[in-house]
N, CA, C and O atoms as CSV, one atom per row, in Angstrom:
chain,resi,resn,atom,element,x,y,z
A,1,MET,N,N,99.641,130.361,116.371
A,1,MET,CA,C,100.318,129.097,116.223
A,1,MET,C,C,100.287,128.696,114.738
A,1,MET,O,O,99.230,128.681,114.108
A,2,LYS,N,N,101.443,128.378,114.212
A,2,LYS,CA,C,101.556,127.952,112.823
A,2,LYS,C,C,101.195,126.469,112.724
A,2,LYS,O,O,101.726,125.635,113.457
A,3,VAL,N,N,100.275,126.161,111.798
A,3,VAL,CA,C,99.785,124.800,111.616
A,3,VAL,C,C,99.990,124.384,110.167
A,3,VAL,O,O,99.769,125.168,109.244
A,4,LEU,N,N,100.416,123.137,109.982
A,4,LEU,CA,C,100.561,122.549,108.655
A,4,LEU,C,C,99.483,121.489,108.519
A,4,LEU,O,O,99.306,120.671,109.423
A,5,ALA,N,N,98.756,121.487,107.403
A,5,ALA,CA,C,97.668,120.530,107.183
A,5,ALA,C,C,98.013,119.598,106.033
A,5,ALA,O,O,98.630,119.997,105.045
A,6,LEU,N,N,97.601,118.352,106.189
A,6,LEU,CA,C,97.830,117.331,105.168
A,6,LEU,C,C,96.512,116.686,104.779
A,6,LEU,O,O,95.777,116.178,105.626
A,7,ASP,N,N,96.226,116.712,103.492
A,7,ASP,CA,C,95.091,115.970,102.942
A,7,ASP,C,C,95.692,114.701,102.356
A,7,ASP,O,O,96.048,114.655,101.178
A,8,TYR,N,N,95.801,113.663,103.198
A,8,TYR,CA,C,96.527,112.446,102.844
A,8,TYR,C,C,95.834,111.658,101.738
A,8,TYR,O,O,94.614,111.496,101.713
A,9,GLY,N,N,96.674,111.179,100.828
A,9,GLY,CA,C,96.265,110.222,99.806
A,9,GLY,C,C,97.491,109.405,99.442
A,9,GLY,O,O,98.607,109.926,99.442
A,10,SER,N,N,97.298,108.137,99.134
A,10,SER,CA,C,98.462,107.298,98.828
A,10,SER,C,C,99.166,107.756,97.559
A,10,SER,O,O,100.383,107.604,97.445
A,11,ALA,N,N,98.428,108.316,96.600
A,11,ALA,CA,C,99.056,108.823,95.375
A,11,ALA,C,C,99.547,110.258,95.560
A,11,ALA,O,O,100.690,110.577,95.231
A,12,ARG,N,N,98.678,111.120,96.088
A,12,ARG,CA,C,99.018,112.537,96.263
A,12,ARG,C,C,98.512,113.009,97.625
A,12,ARG,O,O,97.390,112.707,98.030
A,13,THR,N,N,99.360,113.750,98.310
A,13,THR,CA,C,98.994,114.339,99.597
A,13,THR,C,C,99.087,115.847,99.481
A,13,THR,O,O,100.157,116.400,99.226
A,14,GLY,N,N,97.953,116.504,99.671
A,14,GLY,CA,C,97.931,117.960,99.630
A,14,GLY,C,C,98.485,118.538,100.915
A,14,GLY,O,O,98.260,118.004,102.001
A,15,VAL,N,N,99.216,119.641,100.778
A,15,VAL,CA,C,99.833,120.305,101.929
A,15,VAL,C,C,99.402,121.769,101.927
A,15,VAL,O,O,99.432,122.442,100.897
A,16,ALA,N,N,99.002,122.241,103.100
A,16,ALA,CA,C,98.673,123.655,103.288
A,16,ALA,C,C,99.316,124.099,104.589
A,16,ALA,O,O,99.654,123.276,105.440
A,17,VAL,N,N,99.480,125.390,104.735
A,17,VAL,CA,C,100.130,125.932,105.934
A,17,VAL,C,C,99.420,127.217,106.331
A,17,VAL,O,O,98.882,127.937,105.490
A,18,SER,N,N,99.431,127.488,107.620
A,18,SER,CA,C,98.854,128.739,108.105
A,18,SER,C,C,99.961,129.774,108.280
A,18,SER,O,O,101.150,129.457,108.240
A,19,ASP,N,N,99.543,130.997,108.472
A,19,ASP,CA,C,100.486,132.041,108.853
A,19,ASP,C,C,100.876,131.793,110.314
A,19,ASP,O,O,100.235,130.983,110.984
A,20,PRO,N,N,101.906,132.466,110.819
A,20,PRO,CA,C,102.352,132.227,112.201
A,20,PRO,C,C,101.281,132.473,113.259
A,20,PRO,O,O,101.337,131.884,114.338
A,21,SER,N,N,100.313,133.328,112.969
A,21,SER,CA,C,99.257,133.597,113.950
A,21,SER,C,C,98.159,132.543,113.928
A,21,SER,O,O,97.303,132.523,114.812
A,22,GLY,N,N,98.174,131.673,112.933
A,22,GLY,CA,C,97.161,130.621,112.838
A,22,GLY,C,C,95.804,131.120,112.392
A,22,GLY,O,O,94.778,130.546,112.756
A,23,LEU,N,N,95.790,132.182,111.607
A,23,LEU,CA,C,94.518,132.740,111.144
A,23,LEU,C,C,94.257,132.507,109.667
A,23,LEU,O,O,93.105,132.347,109.264
A,24,ILE,N,N,95.294,132.485,108.859
A,24,ILE,CA,C,95.132,132.407,107.406
A,24,ILE,C,C,95.757,131.118,106.888
A,24,ILE,O,O,96.911,130.808,107.184
A,25,ALA,N,N,94.978,130.374,106.109
A,25,ALA,CA,C,95.456,129.126,105.515
A,25,ALA,C,C,95.751,129.357,104.038
A,25,ALA,O,O,95.023,130.067,103.344
A,26,ARG,N,N,96.832,128.744,103.577
A,26,ARG,CA,C,97.140,128.834,102.150
A,26,ARG,C,C,97.623,127.474,101.653
A,26,ARG,O,O,98.367,126.779,102.345
A,27,PRO,N,N,97.193,127.102,100.446
A,27,PRO,CA,C,97.695,125.860,99.873
A,27,PRO,C,C,99.183,125.990,99.606
A,27,PRO,O,O,99.652,127.054,99.204
A,28,LEU,N,N,99.923,124.922,99.826
A,28,LEU,CA,C,101.369,124.978,99.664
A,28,LEU,C,C,101.836,124.153,98.472
A,28,LEU,O,O,102.434,124.691,97.540
A,29,THR,N,N,101.570,122.853,98.495
A,29,THR,CA,C,102.066,121.972,97.444
A,29,THR,C,C,101.389,120.619,97.547
A,29,THR,O,O,100.499,120.411,98.372
A,30,VAL,N,N,101.825,119.706,96.700
A,30,VAL,CA,C,101.388,118.316,96.738
A,30,VAL,C,C,102.633,117.446,96.821
A,30,VAL,O,O,103.609,117.673,96.107
A,31,VAL,N,N,102.593,116.450,97.694
A,31,VAL,CA,C,103.673,115.472,97.803
A,31,VAL,C,C,103.181,114.183,97.162
A,31,VAL,O,O,102.159,113.625,97.561
A,32,GLU,N,N,103.918,113.723,96.171
A,32,GLU,CA,C,103.561,112.487,95.477
A,32,GLU,C,C,103.989,111.282,96.300
A,32,GLU,O,O,105.084,111.267,96.863
A,33,GLN,N,N,103.137,110.284,96.371
A,33,GLN,CA,C,103.421,108.993,97.004
A,33,GLN,C,C,104.164,109.155,98.333
A,33,GLN,O,O,105.303,108.712,98.486
A,34,VAL,N,N,103.505,109.789,99.268
A,34,VAL,CA,C,104.106,110.157,100.546
A,34,VAL,C,C,104.534,108.947,101.379
A,34,VAL,O,O,105.364,109.094,102.276
A,35,ARG,N,N,103.996,107.764,101.112
A,35,ARG,CA,C,104.384,106.584,101.899
A,35,ARG,C,C,105.645,105.906,101.357
A,35,ARG,O,O,106.126,104.941,101.949
A,36,THR,N,N,106.185,106.402,100.236
A,36,THR,CA,C,107.445,105.874,99.721
A,36,THR,C,C,108.589,106.634,100.373
A,36,THR,O,O,108.376,107.693,100.963
A,37,LYS,N,N,109.795,106.104,100.270
A,37,LYS,CA,C,110.953,106.789,100.872
A,37,LYS,C,C,111.140,108.200,100.311
A,37,LYS,O,O,111.315,109.134,101.094
A,38,PRO,N,N,111.111,108.398,98.972
A,38,PRO,CA,C,111.253,109.773,98.462
A,38,PRO,C,C,110.102,110.682,98.897
A,38,PRO,O,O,110.318,111.857,99.195
A,39,GLY,N,N,108.888,110.146,98.932
A,39,GLY,CA,C,107.739,110.943,99.360
A,39,GLY,C,C,107.846,111.343,100.816
A,39,GLY,O,O,107.577,112.492,101.168
A,40,THR,N,N,108.236,110.408,101.664
A,40,THR,CA,C,108.416,110.690,103.086
A,40,THR,C,C,109.515,111.721,103.294
A,40,THR,O,O,109.358,112.645,104.093
A,41,GLU,N,N,110.626,111.569,102.582
A,41,GLU,CA,C,111.721,112.537,102.699
A,41,GLU,C,C,111.275,113.927,102.282
A,41,GLU,O,O,111.641,114.914,102.920
A,42,ARG,N,N,110.491,114.013,101.221
A,42,ARG,CA,C,109.986,115.308,100.739
A,42,ARG,C,C,109.068,115.939,101.795
A,42,ARG,O,O,109.170,117.134,102.076
A,43,LEU,N,N,108.177,115.134,102.374
A,43,LEU,CA,C,107.273,115.656,103.391
A,43,LEU,C,C,108.042,116.125,104.617
A,43,LEU,O,O,107.778,117.210,105.136
A,44,LEU,N,N,108.979,115.330,105.081
A,44,LEU,CA,C,109.754,115.717,106.263
A,44,LEU,C,C,110.580,116.973,106.001
A,44,LEU,O,O,110.766,117.793,106.900
A,45,ALA,N,N,111.072,117.125,104.781
A,45,ALA,CA,C,111.804,118.347,104.420
A,45,ALA,C,C,110.876,119.567,104.454
A,45,ALA,O,O,111.271,120.635,104.923
A,46,LEU,N,N,109.647,119.409,103.959
A,46,LEU,CA,C,108.667,120.508,104.006
A,46,LEU,C,C,108.343,120.889,105.449
A,46,LEU,O,O,108.253,122.070,105.785
A,47,ILE,N,N,108.172,119.886,106.285
A,47,ILE,CA,C,107.870,120.146,107.694
A,47,ILE,C,C,109.036,120.888,108.349
A,47,ILE,O,O,108.825,121.841,109.099
A,48,ALA,N,N,110.260,120.454,108.068
A,48,ALA,CA,C,111.444,121.125,108.622
A,48,ALA,C,C,111.537,122.566,108.117
A,48,ALA,O,O,111.898,123.472,108.868
A,49,GLU,N,N,111.213,122.768,106.858
A,49,GLU,CA,C,111.280,124.107,106.264
A,49,GLU,C,C,110.205,125.030,106.842
A,49,GLU,O,O,110.491,126.184,107.163
A,50,GLU,N,N,108.994,124.541,106.977
A,50,GLU,CA,C,107.874,125.367,107.436
A,50,GLU,C,C,107.858,125.551,108.958
A,50,GLU,O,O,107.323,126.545,109.449
A,51,GLN,N,N,108.429,124.622,109.700
A,51,GLN,CA,C,108.503,124.665,111.162
A,51,GLN,C,C,107.147,124.923,111.827
A,51,GLN,O,O,107.000,125.875,112.593
A,52,PRO,N,N,106.162,124.077,111.533
A,52,PRO,CA,C,104.864,124.265,112.189
A,52,PRO,C,C,104.938,123.872,113.663
A,52,PRO,O,O,105.798,123.093,114.072
A,53,GLU,N,N,104.027,124.423,114.440
A,53,GLU,CA,C,103.913,124.047,115.843
A,53,GLU,C,C,102.952,122.885,116.019
A,53,GLU,O,O,102.907,122.259,117.079
A,54,GLN,N,N,102.177,122.597,114.968
A,54,GLN,CA,C,101.221,121.498,114.996
A,54,GLN,C,C,100.963,121.056,113.565
A,54,GLN,O,O,101.045,121.848,112.626
A,55,ILE,N,N,100.649,119.777,113.419
A,55,ILE,CA,C,100.269,119.221,112.117
A,55,ILE,C,C,98.880,118.635,112.262
A,55,ILE,O,O,98.593,117.945,113.240
A,56,VAL,N,N,98.018,118.904,111.297
A,56,VAL,CA,C,96.685,118.326,111.285
A,56,VAL,C,C,96.547,117.496,110.008
A,56,VAL,O,O,96.869,117.955,108.913
A,57,VAL,N,N,96.066,116.276,110.174
A,57,VAL,CA,C,95.863,115.352,109.056
A,57,VAL,C,C,94.368,115.152,108.907
A,57,VAL,O,O,93.679,114.823,109.872
A,58,GLY,N,N,93.865,115.350,107.694
A,58,GLY,CA,C,92.441,115.183,107.443
A,58,GLY,C,C,92.018,113.734,107.563
A,58,GLY,O,O,92.610,112.857,106.934
A,59,LEU,N,N,91.000,113.477,108.365
A,59,LEU,CA,C,90.465,112.134,108.557
A,59,LEU,C,C,89.207,111.980,107.702
A,59,LEU,O,O,88.189,112.615,107.977
A,60,PRO,N,N,89.273,111.141,106.666
A,60,PRO,CA,C,88.145,111.014,105.731
A,60,PRO,C,C,87.059,110.057,106.245
A,60,PRO,O,O,86.965,108.911,105.806
A,61,LEU,N,N,86.261,110.543,107.162
A,61,LEU,CA,C,85.141,109.752,107.652
A,61,LEU,C,C,84.059,109.672,106.575
A,61,LEU,O,O,83.988,110.526,105.691
A,62,THR,N,N,83.226,108.647,106.657
A,62,THR,CA,C,82.104,108.559,105.729
A,62,THR,C,C,81.100,109.652,106.086
A,62,THR,O,O,81.226,110.280,107.137
A,63,LEU,N,N,80.121,109.888,105.243
A,63,LEU,CA,C,79.117,110.910,105.535
A,63,LEU,C,C,78.350,110.596,106.815
A,63,LEU,O,O,77.782,111.495,107.434
A,64,ARG,N,N,78.331,109.329,107.214
A,64,ARG,CA,C,77.674,108.931,108.458
A,64,ARG,C,C,78.628,109.040,109.659
A,64,ARG,O,O,78.243,108.731,110.787
A,65,GLY,N,N,79.864,109.478,109.418
A,65,GLY,CA,C,80.831,109.630,110.493
A,65,GLY,C,C,81.555,108.347,110.856
A,65,GLY,O,O,82.138,108.246,111.935
A,66,GLU,N,N,81.523,107.367,109.964
A,66,GLU,CA,C,82.152,106.078,110.233
A,66,GLU,C,C,83.561,106.018,109.646
A,66,GLU,O,O,83.902,106.764,108.728
A,67,HIS,N,N,84.370,105.113,110.196
A,67,HIS,CA,C,85.738,104.898,109.735
A,67,HIS,C,C,85.742,103.807,108.663
A,67,HIS,O,O,85.534,102.631,108.961
A,68,GLY,N,N,85.978,104.206,107.426
A,68,GLY,CA,C,86.106,103.245,106.346
A,68,GLY,C,C,87.569,102.896,106.114
A,68,GLY,O,O,88.435,103.215,106.930
A,69,LYS,N,N,87.829,102.243,104.999
A,69,LYS,CA,C,89.189,101.805,104.659
A,69,LYS,C,C,90.150,102.997,104.572
A,69,LYS,O,O,91.256,102.939,105.110
A,70,GLN,N,N,89.738,104.064,103.903
A,70,GLN,CA,C,90.614,105.228,103.738
A,70,GLN,C,C,90.912,105.895,105.087
A,70,GLN,O,O,92.026,106.369,105.311
A,71,ALA,N,N,89.930,105.930,105.974
A,71,ALA,CA,C,90.164,106.518,107.307
A,71,ALA,C,C,91.183,105.683,108.082
A,71,ALA,O,O,92.059,106.234,108.748
A,72,ARG,N,N,91.073,104.363,107.999
A,72,ARG,CA,C,92.040,103.510,108.704
A,72,ARG,C,C,93.440,103.686,108.125
A,72,ARG,O,O,94.418,103.707,108.872
A,73,GLU,N,N,93.548,103.812,106.804
A,73,GLU,CA,C,94.861,104.041,106.176
A,73,GLU,C,C,95.427,105.396,106.614
A,73,GLU,O,O,96.626,105.521,106.864
A,74,THR,N,N,94.568,106.395,106.702
A,74,THR,CA,C,94.993,107.727,107.137
A,74,THR,C,C,95.448,107.702,108.591
A,74,THR,O,O,96.434,108.353,108.939
A,75,GLU,N,N,94.754,106.969,109.434
A,75,GLU,CA,C,95.165,106.847,110.838
A,75,GLU,C,C,96.544,106.194,110.948
A,75,GLU,O,O,97.358,106.599,111.777
A,76,ALA,N,N,96.806,105.188,110.114
A,76,ALA,CA,C,98.123,104.540,110.117
A,76,ALA,C,C,99.200,105.528,109.656
A,76,ALA,O,O,100.298,105.556,110.211
A,77,PHE,N,N,98.883,106.335,108.643
A,77,PHE,CA,C,99.816,107.360,108.167
A,77,PHE,C,C,100.115,108.363,109.279
A,77,PHE,O,O,101.273,108.713,109.508
A,78,ALA,N,N,99.069,108.826,109.971
A,78,ALA,CA,C,99.255,109.805,111.050
A,78,ALA,C,C,100.103,109.223,112.176
A,78,ALA,O,O,100.944,109.926,112.739
A,79,LYS,N,N,99.899,107.967,112.509
A,79,LYS,CA,C,100.707,107.321,113.543
A,79,LYS,C,C,102.171,107.277,113.126
A,79,LYS,O,O,103.055,107.567,113.932
A,80,SER,N,N,102.432,106.916,111.877
A,80,SER,CA,C,103.792,106.883,111.360
A,80,SER,C,C,104.422,108.279,111.401
A,80,SER,O,O,105.594,108.430,111.745
A,81,LEU,N,N,103.636,109.286,111.047
A,81,LEU,CA,C,104.135,110.660,111.058
A,81,LEU,C,C,104.465,111.100,112.483
A,81,LEU,O,O,105.478,111.762,112.707
A,82,ARG,N,N,103.623,110.739,113.439
A,82,ARG,CA,C,103.879,111.078,114.842
A,82,ARG,C,C,105.228,110.536,115.305
A,82,ARG,O,O,105.929,111.169,116.095
A,83,ASP,N,N,105.575,109.362,114.805
A,83,ASP,CA,C,106.853,108.743,115.177
A,83,ASP,C,C,108.049,109.430,114.516
A,83,ASP,O,O,109.192,109.188,114.904
A,84,SER,N,N,107.795,110.289,113.517
A,84,SER,CA,C,108.871,110.894,112.734
A,84,SER,C,C,109.093,112.377,112.994
A,84,SER,O,O,110.098,112.936,112.557
A,85,VAL,N,N,108.167,113.020,113.701
A,85,VAL,CA,C,108.283,114.460,113.922
A,85,VAL,C,C,108.171,114.780,115.407
A,85,VAL,O,O,107.677,113.975,116.197
A,86,ALA,N,N,108.634,115.956,115.764
A,86,ALA,CA,C,108.645,116.370,117.172
A,86,ALA,C,C,107.480,117.285,117.529
A,86,ALA,O,O,107.430,117.804,118.643
A,87,VAL,N,N,106.543,117.492,116.608
A,87,VAL,CA,C,105.387,118.347,116.881
A,87,VAL,C,C,104.131,117.483,116.958
A,87,VAL,O,O,104.099,116.390,116.392
A,88,PRO,N,N,103.096,117.961,117.651
A,88,PRO,CA,C,101.861,117.184,117.743
A,88,PRO,C,C,101.224,116.975,116.361
A,88,PRO,O,O,101.225,117.875,115.520
A,89,VAL,N,N,100.687,115.784,116.149
A,89,VAL,CA,C,99.969,115.441,114.919
A,89,VAL,C,C,98.553,115.065,115.324
A,89,VAL,O,O,98.346,114.109,116.072
A,90,GLU,N,N,97.585,115.814,114.832
A,90,GLU,CA,C,96.179,115.590,115.156
A,90,GLU,C,C,95.425,115.136,113.916
A,90,GLU,O,O,95.785,115.487,112.792
A,91,LEU,N,N,94.382,114.358,114.130
A,91,LEU,CA,C,93.451,114.002,113.062
A,91,LEU,C,C,92.240,114.914,113.183
A,91,LEU,O,O,91.803,115.235,114.288
A,92,TYR,N,N,91.695,115.334,112.027
A,92,TYR,CA,C,90.536,116.230,112.030
A,92,TYR,C,C,89.623,115.851,110.872
A,92,TYR,O,O,90.087,115.611,109.757
A,93,ASP,N,N,88.354,115.799,111.137
A,93,ASP,CA,C,87.346,115.414,110.140
A,93,ASP,C,C,87.476,116.285,108.880
A,93,ASP,O,O,87.400,117.512,108.944
A,94,GLU,N,N,87.669,115.630,107.761
A,94,GLU,CA,C,87.858,116.377,106.508
A,94,GLU,C,C,86.713,116.194,105.519
A,94,GLU,O,O,86.858,116.524,104.342
A,95,ARG,N,N,85.595,115.683,105.973
A,95,ARG,CA,C,84.477,115.452,105.048
A,95,ARG,C,C,84.192,116.687,104.204
A,95,ARG,O,O,84.103,117.805,104.712
A,96,LEU,N,N,84.053,116.459,102.920
A,96,LEU,CA,C,83.659,117.454,101.919
A,96,LEU,C,C,84.749,118.451,101.530
A,96,LEU,O,O,84.479,119.344,100.726
A,97,THR,N,N,85.964,118.342,102.060
A,97,THR,CA,C,87.014,119.286,101.655
A,97,THR,C,C,87.383,119.114,100.188
A,97,THR,O,O,87.675,120.098,99.509
A,98,THR,N,N,87.375,117.885,99.688
A,98,THR,CA,C,87.698,117.657,98.278
A,98,THR,C,C,86.622,118.248,97.386
A,98,THR,O,O,86.925,118.775,96.316
A,99,VAL,N,N,85.372,118.165,97.813
A,99,VAL,CA,C,84.269,118.766,97.060
A,99,VAL,C,C,84.448,120.279,97.011
A,99,VAL,O,O,84.293,120.891,95.954
A,100,LEU,N,N,84.772,120.880,98.149
A,100,LEU,CA,C,85.013,122.329,98.188
A,100,LEU,C,C,86.184,122.719,97.301
A,100,LEU,O,O,86.128,123.726,96.594
A,101,ALA,N,N,87.253,121.915,97.339
A,101,ALA,CA,C,88.431,122.209,96.523
A,101,ALA,C,C,88.098,122.143,95.039
A,101,ALA,O,O,88.587,122.954,94.254
A,102,ALA,N,N,87.275,121.188,94.658
A,102,ALA,CA,C,86.894,121.051,93.248
A,102,ALA,C,C,86.085,122.254,92.778
A,102,ALA,O,O,86.114,122.600,91.597
A,103,ARG,N,N,85.374,122.883,93.681
A,103,ARG,CA,C,84.543,124.046,93.344
A,103,ARG,C,C,85.313,125.361,93.389
A,103,ARG,O,O,84.786,126.401,92.992
A,104,THR,N,N,86.547,125.327,93.866
A,104,THR,CA,C,87.364,126.527,93.991
A,104,THR,C,C,88.283,126.641,92.780
A,104,THR,O,O,89.197,125.835,92.606
A,105,ALA,N,N,88.039,127.632,91.961
A,105,ALA,CA,C,88.864,127.827,90.770
A,105,ALA,C,C,90.235,128.370,91.168
A,105,ALA,O,O,90.344,129.360,91.891
A,106,SER,N,N,91.277,127.698,90.680
A,106,SER,CA,C,92.639,128.127,91.017
A,106,SER,C,C,93.625,127.332,90.181
A,106,SER,O,O,93.309,126.251,89.684
A,107,ASP,N,N,94.827,127.882,90.032
A,107,ASP,CA,C,95.906,127.153,89.379
A,107,ASP,C,C,96.601,126.205,90.357
A,107,ASP,O,O,97.402,125.365,89.947
A,108,THR,N,N,96.296,126.339,91.634
A,108,THR,CA,C,96.878,125.485,92.666
A,108,THR,C,C,96.306,124.077,92.534
A,108,THR,O,O,95.118,123.928,92.250
A,109,PRO,N,N,97.118,123.044,92.732
A,109,PRO,CA,C,96.606,121.675,92.639
A,109,PRO,C,C,95.432,121.431,93.601
A,109,PRO,O,O,95.412,121.946,94.720
A,110,GLU,N,N,94.472,120.650,93.149
A,110,GLU,CA,C,93.263,120.402,93.930
A,110,GLU,C,C,93.560,119.808,95.302
A,110,GLU,O,O,92.899,120.166,96.277
A,111,ASP,N,N,94.534,118.914,95.400
A,111,ASP,CA,C,94.863,118.304,96.683
A,111,ASP,C,C,95.380,119.344,97.678
A,111,ASP,O,O,95.080,119.265,98.869
A,112,ALA,N,N,96.147,120.307,97.199
A,112,ALA,CA,C,96.636,121.382,98.068
A,112,ALA,C,C,95.486,122.296,98.487
A,112,ALA,O,O,95.454,122.774,99.621
A,113,ARG,N,N,94.537,122.542,97.572
A,113,ARG,CA,C,93.360,123.350,97.933
A,113,ARG,C,C,92.510,122.625,98.970
A,113,ARG,O,O,91.973,123.253,99.882
A,114,ALA,N,N,92.387,121.305,98.832
A,114,ALA,CA,C,91.635,120.523,99.819
A,114,ALA,C,C,92.301,120.632,101.187
A,114,ALA,O,O,91.617,120.766,102.201
A,115,ALA,N,N,93.634,120.576,101.222
A,115,ALA,CA,C,94.357,120.736,102.484
A,115,ALA,C,C,94.107,122.120,103.077
A,115,ALA,O,O,93.982,122.259,104.294
A,116,ALA,N,N,94.033,123.144,102.227
A,116,ALA,CA,C,93.768,124.508,102.712
A,116,ALA,C,C,92.356,124.614,103.284
A,116,ALA,O,O,92.158,125.276,104.304
A,117,HIS,N,N,91.373,123.976,102.649
A,117,HIS,CA,C,90.006,123.982,103.192
A,117,HIS,C,C,89.967,123.258,104.542
A,117,HIS,O,O,89.314,123.714,105.481
A,118,LEU,N,N,90.668,122.133,104.627
A,118,LEU,CA,C,90.780,121.398,105.882
A,118,LEU,C,C,91.383,122.304,106.957
A,118,LEU,O,O,90.876,122.375,108.077
A,119,LEU,N,N,92.460,122.987,106.607
A,119,LEU,CA,C,93.155,123.853,107.558
A,119,LEU,C,C,92.268,125.015,108.001
A,119,LEU,O,O,92.241,125.350,109.185
A,120,GLU,N,N,91.545,125.632,107.072
A,120,GLU,CA,C,90.634,126.724,107.438
A,120,GLU,C,C,89.599,126.245,108.456
A,120,GLU,O,O,89.323,126.928,109.443
A,121,SER,N,N,89.038,125.077,108.206
A,121,SER,CA,C,88.045,124.514,109.116
A,121,SER,C,C,88.660,124.221,110.479
A,121,SER,O,O,88.065,124.526,111.513
A,122,PHE,N,N,89.846,123.631,110.479
A,122,PHE,CA,C,90.530,123.313,111.737
A,122,PHE,C,C,90.864,124.585,112.511
A,122,PHE,O,O,90.659,124.639,113.724
A,123,LEU,N,N,91.376,125.608,111.831
A,123,LEU,CA,C,91.741,126.858,112.506
A,123,LEU,C,C,90.516,127.529,113.113
A,123,LEU,O,O,90.587,128.071,114.217
A,124,THR,N,N,89.401,127.496,112.406
A,124,THR,CA,C,88.150,128.058,112.928
A,124,THR,C,C,87.747,127.311,114.195
A,124,THR,O,O,87.397,127.927,115.202
A,125,TRP,N,N,87.797,125.976,114.140
A,125,TRP,CA,C,87.455,125.158,115.306
A,125,TRP,C,C,88.415,125.463,116.463
A,125,TRP,O,O,87.987,125.654,117.601
A,126,LEU,N,N,89.709,125.506,116.157
A,126,LEU,CA,C,90.724,125.745,117.188
A,126,LEU,C,C,90.527,127.092,117.855
A,126,LEU,O,O,90.595,127.192,119.080
A,127,ASN,N,N,90.283,128.135,117.064
A,127,ASN,CA,C,90.100,129.481,117.621
A,127,ASN,C,C,88.842,129.563,118.483
A,127,ASN,O,O,88.825,130.293,119.474
A,128,ARG,N,N,87.801,128.834,118.126
A,128,ARG,CA,C,86.573,128.830,118.936
A,128,ARG,C,C,86.818,128.132,120.269
A,128,ARG,O,O,86.272,128.545,121.292
A,129,HIS,N,N,87.625,127.087,120.269
A,129,HIS,CA,C,87.835,126.309,121.482
A,129,HIS,C,C,88.941,126.864,122.380
A,129,HIS,O,O,89.048,126.469,123.541
A,130,GLU,N,N,89.756,127.763,121.861
A,130,GLU,CA,C,90.800,128.381,122.679
A,130,GLU,C,C,90.310,129.623,123.387
A,130,GLU,O,O,90.913,130.066,124.365
A,131,ASN,N,N,89.228,130.182,122.903
A,131,ASN,CA,C,88.718,131.430,123.504
A,131,ASN,C,C,87.618,131.170,124.495
A,131,ASN,O,O,87.085,132.109,125.085
């Protein structure tokens, strides 16, 4: 199953995508200001182009697992996205993905690397729970 992952941020949203088998995650791009009309159009165009079977949005819980301001904003974004696409949109704990992305040397934008780390974690979880 092909999955598209979003590391949501009001300024920049990292995007990553899996291969069709849902085993390999790769950073794709960054969408600037995704809550604006141009940002939303860009994201929806990427989703149409990639044709994922599922979308996962990173939920930035606190280290204690609590919902802070950013988590509530992300939940509102995911709800809006659900209303705009025909594929399932899931929230998945993204704690520490930005830290991992910062430690990963690459020319790829950090937000896209964070989305790829989120996607790798989600795919691992998904494969464990499907078998």
